[in-house]
C-alpha positions as CSV (number, residue, x, y, z in Angstrom):
1,M,30.1,511.2,70.7
2,L,27.4,511.2,73.5
3,N,27.1,514.6,75.4
4,S,26.7,514.8,79.0
5,K,23.0,515.3,78.8
6,A,22.6,512.1,76.8
7,L,24.8,510.3,79.2
8,S,22.6,511.3,82.1
9,V,19.6,509.4,80.9
10,L,21.5,506.1,80.6
11,E,20.7,503.5,83.2
12,P,23.4,501.3,84.9
13,I,23.8,498.0,83.1
14,Q,22.7,495.1,85.3
15,R,25.6,492.6,85.7
16,S,23.3,489.6,85.9
17,S,21.2,488.8,82.9
18,V,18.9,486.2,81.6
19,A,21.7,484.9,79.4
20,D,23.9,484.6,82.4
21,S,21.4,482.7,84.3
22,V,20.7,480.3,81.4
23,F,24.4,479.8,81.1
24,E,25.0,479.1,84.7
25,E,22.1,476.6,84.9
26,L,23.1,474.7,81.7
27,H,26.8,474.8,82.8
28,R,25.8,473.3,86.3
29,Q,23.7,470.5,84.7
30,I,26.5,469.7,82.3
31,L,29.2,469.5,85.0
32,R,26.9,467.3,87.3
33,L,26.2,465.0,84.3
34,E,22.5,465.8,84.7
35,L,23.0,466.6,80.9
36,P,25.5,463.9,80.1
37,P,27.6,463.8,77.0
38,G,25.7,463.1,73.9
39,T,22.6,464.8,75.1
40,R,20.7,466.6,72.3
41,L,19.6,470.1,73.0
42,S,17.5,472.5,71.0
43,E,17.2,476.3,71.6
44,F,13.4,475.9,71.5
45,D,13.1,473.1,74.1
46,V,15.6,474.8,76.5
47,A,13.8,478.1,76.2
48,R,10.5,476.5,76.9
49,A,11.9,474.5,79.8
50,L,13.5,477.6,81.5
51,G,10.7,480.0,80.5
52,V,12.9,482.4,78.6
53,S,13.1,483.5,74.9
54,R,15.5,481.8,72.5
55,Q,17.9,484.5,72.3
56,P,19.5,484.0,75.8
57,V,19.6,480.4,75.1
58,R,21.4,481.0,71.9
59,D,23.9,483.2,73.7
60,A,24.4,480.6,76.4
61,F,24.9,477.8,73.8
62,Y,27.6,479.9,72.2
63,R,29.5,480.5,75.4
64,L,29.3,476.9,76.3
65,S,30.5,475.9,72.9
66,K,33.6,478.2,73.3
67,L,34.4,476.5,76.5
68,G,34.2,473.2,74.9
69,F,31.1,471.8,76.5
70,L,28.6,472.0,73.5
71,T,29.0,471.1,69.9
72,I,26.8,473.3,67.7
73,R,25.9,471.8,64.4
74,P,24.0,474.1,62.0
75,Q,20.7,472.7,61.0
76,R,21.1,469.8,63.4
77,A,20.7,469.4,67.2
78,T,23.3,470.8,69.5
79,V,25.0,468.1,71.5
80,V,26.7,468.1,74.9
81,S,30.4,467.4,74.1
82,A,32.2,464.3,75.2
83,I,34.7,464.6,78.0
84,S,38.2,465.4,76.5
85,E,40.9,463.7,78.6
86,R,43.5,466.0,77.0
87,A,41.4,469.0,78.2
88,V,41.1,467.5,81.7
89,M,44.9,467.1,81.9
90,Q,45.6,470.6,80.6
91,A,43.1,472.0,83.2
92,R,44.8,470.0,86.0
93,F,48.2,471.4,85.1
94,I,47.0,475.0,85.1
95,R,44.9,474.6,88.2
96,L,47.7,472.9,90.1
97,S,50.1,475.7,89.1
98,I,47.7,478.4,90.5
99,E,46.5,476.6,93.6
100,A,49.9,475.4,94.7
101,E,51.2,479.0,94.6
102,T,48.0,480.2,96.4
103,A,48.6,477.7,99.2
104,R,52.0,479.3,99.7
105,V,50.5,482.7,99.9
106,A,47.7,481.5,102.2
107,C,50.3,480.2,104.7
108,K,51.5,483.8,105.2
109,T,48.2,485.6,105.0
110,L,45.2,483.6,106.4
111,T,44.0,484.9,109.8
112,E,42.2,483.0,112.5
113,E,38.9,484.4,111.2
114,D,39.7,482.9,107.9
115,F,40.6,479.6,109.2
116,S,37.3,479.5,111.1
117,A,35.4,480.2,107.9
118,I,37.3,477.4,106.1
119,E,36.7,475.0,109.0
120,A,33.0,475.7,108.7
121,I,33.1,474.5,105.1
122,I,34.9,471.4,106.2
123,D,32.2,470.7,108.8
124,Q,29.6,471.0,106.1
125,Q,31.6,468.6,104.0
126,A,31.7,466.1,106.9
127,A,27.9,466.1,106.9
128,A,27.8,465.6,103.1
129,V,30.1,462.7,103.4
130,A,28.0,461.2,106.2
131,A,25.0,461.6,104.1
132,H,26.8,460.2,101.0
133,D,25.6,463.3,99.0
134,P,28.1,463.7,96.1
135,A,26.2,466.6,94.7
136,K,26.4,468.6,97.9
137,F,30.0,467.7,98.5
138,H,30.9,468.7,95.0
139,D,29.5,472.3,95.6
140,L,31.4,472.4,98.9
141,D,34.6,471.2,97.3
142,D,34.3,474.2,94.9
143,Q,33.5,476.5,97.8
144,F,36.6,475.2,99.9
145,H,39.1,476.0,97.1
146,R,37.6,479.3,96.2
147,E,37.5,480.4,99.9
148,I,41.2,479.8,100.2
149,C,41.9,481.8,97.1
150,E,39.8,484.8,98.0
151,R,40.8,484.9,101.7
152,S,44.4,484.8,100.7
153,G,43.9,487.7,98.4
154,T,44.4,485.8,95.2
155,G,40.6,485.7,94.2
156,F,41.7,487.0,90.7
157,A,43.5,483.8,90.2
158,W,40.4,481.8,91.1
159,E,38.6,483.2,88.2
160,T,41.1,481.7,85.8
161,A,41.2,478.4,87.8
162,R,37.4,478.2,87.8
163,E,37.1,478.5,84.1
164,M,39.8,475.8,83.5
165,K,38.7,473.4,86.2
166,S,35.4,473.0,84.6
167,H,37.0,470.4,82.3
168,M,38.0,468.5,85.4
169,D,34.7,468.8,87.1
170,R,32.7,466.2,85.2
171,V,35.5,463.6,86.0
172,R,35.7,464.9,89.6
173,F,32.0,464.5,90.0
174,L,32.0,461.0,88.7
175,S,34.9,460.1,91.0
176,L,32.8,461.1,94.1
177,S,30.9,457.8,93.7
178,F,33.9,456.0,95.0
179,A,36.4,458.6,96.3
180,L,34.2,460.8,98.6
181,E,36.1,460.1,101.7
182,H,39.6,460.5,100.1
183,A,38.6,463.9,98.8
184,F,37.4,464.9,102.2
185,A,40.5,463.6,103.9
186,E,42.8,465.5,101.5
187,H,40.9,468.7,102.2
188,K,41.6,468.3,105.9
189,D,45.3,467.7,105.1
190,I,45.4,470.9,103.1
191,L,43.8,472.9,105.9
192,A,46.2,471.3,108.5
193,A,49.3,472.3,106.4
194,L,47.9,475.9,106.0
195,R,47.3,476.1,109.7
196,S,50.9,475.0,110.4
197,R,52.2,477.8,108.0
198,D,54.3,475.2,106.2
199,E,54.4,476.4,102.6
200,E,56.2,473.4,101.2
201,R,53.8,470.9,102.8
202,A,50.7,473.0,101.8
203,A,51.8,473.1,98.2
204,E,52.5,469.3,98.3
205,M,49.1,468.5,99.8
206,V,47.4,470.5,97.0
207,R,49.6,468.6,94.4
208,I,48.5,465.2,95.9
209,H,44.9,466.4,96.0
210,L,44.7,467.6,92.4
211,S,46.9,464.7,91.0
212,R,44.5,462.0,92.3
213,I,42.6,462.5,89.0
214,L,45.6,461.1,87.0
215,H,44.7,457.5,88.5
216,Q,40.9,458.0,88.9
217,I,40.4,458.9,85.2
218,V,41.5,455.4,84.2
219,R,38.8,453.8,86.2
220,I,36.2,456.4,85.3
221,R,36.9,456.1,81.6
222,G,36.7,452.3,81.8
223,E,33.3,452.6,83.5
224,N,31.9,455.4,81.4
225,A,33.6,454.9,78.0
226,A,30.6,456.5,76.1
227,Y,31.2,459.8,77.9
228,F,34.7,460.3,76.6
229,S,36.1,461.5,73.3
230,D,38.9,459.6,71.5
231,D,41.6,462.2,72.2
232,G,43.2,460.5,75.2
């Protein structure tokens, strides 16, 4: 057991680490299809590209593999995993359950200051739509949903939703090539329902928004068959 004197010389652990940064960067590139399914990765090449040692890359690879985004094959190249339609549908179910209930809570708790902050995100989304910038809109989409959770006091639920929704994100990103305006319109519908304090309508608007993927995935899989696994 450490005594008090020994404890006094310990330094606080930094929450952010090189491994976290490597993980976040690879995670972002995978979700945006900058590293599409089938991309071969090596610890050495990634470490050299990011200017880090191989250990944080190895740690990031492991975390991504546990989430289902990398397939690590001993003595062979690590590969970005194909999109699992089953995982996408499971993620949608969990995310809808969380966010529909969050919408009900938000109707009771959001203040005028909260609505102003969310409307500012909507304004930024409008600019992204006008510029037809899917990458920017995708980031703002994430921010919109997170802001509602955090400002309604259910930020803890967002952490669960965030991890699960990653399996939707690659499909969502691909959908923005043809459904940018639809996604934006649905965000405005959700905000209008929250402003009206109509819990049932707010939950329904979230359900409609998060269920759009059920139809979009058919088109996306047809146009990007090589990106998908055979578990659908």
